[in-house]
C-alpha angles and dihedrals in degrees: 000000000000115000108198115208124196090249094050092047090050093046092051093044091048094049090046096053094043089051090052091058099041093046090084109113118246112241138209119255093256091058093046090052092053090050091048092053088052093049090048089053091049093046092051090050097044101037107026093178089071092074088072091052089048090054094050100035121107085211146345134219108207119192106187096190128018112174118206130189133175145172104163088313116048143179143191139201140178144150132221152142136274108222128199106191102336096316123102109235101171141007121231138182127212122206128179143184129202140183131195145060103343144128136175147048128270140174123199141153123242137196132192117197115202103207095188131054088222095057090046090052092048091051092048094048096054123081099227127355127208122209111235094015101053099019140020118216139174118241112218124201103170141008088245089058091046100044087191126181134136091285101048105047097110108140121086096223133030126186131199130183122203147157092047115186124180130018129274110172130182149071113281144168103231139181128182126196123202114206130180112248132189114237121168 
């Protein structure tokens, strides 16, 4: 007879949720590029204020699909492109782990806008970059929240999330790490 302990249950639940996120198939660069173009179109339609950010940014990191799952322990994973101008220059993955009161599965697209060449250079020079630890950024949810114009762009990195599908509810402590990947 199986005697489930709290630790055994949490370990199993954590493994299952992390497996759900990392089960996404790694793609070649051409497929990532196609998905990035679709994500940029969706972002422009859903969040028109990002067009101004795109025009002013030194570079953008677009993650067309970031899958997140959680049941006490959670994880997330996605792959995307770093664009300078409209050209992809590098591919990156984002992986995250979380712990706390959470349950559900969600997919979304994310974009980071590097507003200074210096911040973009620092990002590209590092082997891995963690939100919150290595870089502070401002999360934007609407143009009204942002109130962006040529006089108010002051932060070095802005982030947006869009195209959310599914539901992931709860309160968690989370960290995400971006790493350069090689895709042909």
